[in-house]
N, C-alpha and C positions, 0 to 999 in steps of 0.2 A: 387876688384870686383870678382875675381875668388873664393876667400874664401867665399864670400856671396853666390855664386852659389852652391858651394860644400855643404855649410851648409844647403841650401834650399833642395838640392837633398837628403841629408842624413835624414833630418827631414821628407821629403815626403816618403822616403822608410820606416821609422819607422811607420808613420801613415798608410801606405798601408798594412804593415804586421799586425798591430793591427787589422785593418778592416777585413783582410782575416781570422784571427784566430776567430774573433767574428762571422763572417758569417758561418764559419765551425761549431762552437759550436751550433749556432742556427739551422743549418741544421741537426746536429746529434740529437738534442732534438726533432725537428719536425719529423724526421724519426722514432725515437723510439715511439713517440705517435701514428704515423700513423700505425706502426706495431701492436701496441696493439689494435687499432680500428679495423683493418682488421681481426685480430685473433678473437676478440670478435664477430664480425659480422658473421664470418664463423662458429665458434663453437656454438653460441647461436641461430642464426636465420636460417642459411642455412643447417647445419648438422641435426637438428631435423626433417627437412622435409624428 
């Protein structure tokens, strides 16, 4: 019974870590895109005024 519990915990840890890495990657991509959008907005719309 204990071996089953340890196996479940180890599998859950592996799953959680994969999820965190994926979330981090998505956040980095969205952050990069948002940075480009804000830079474009400032340089092309706000600064010419």
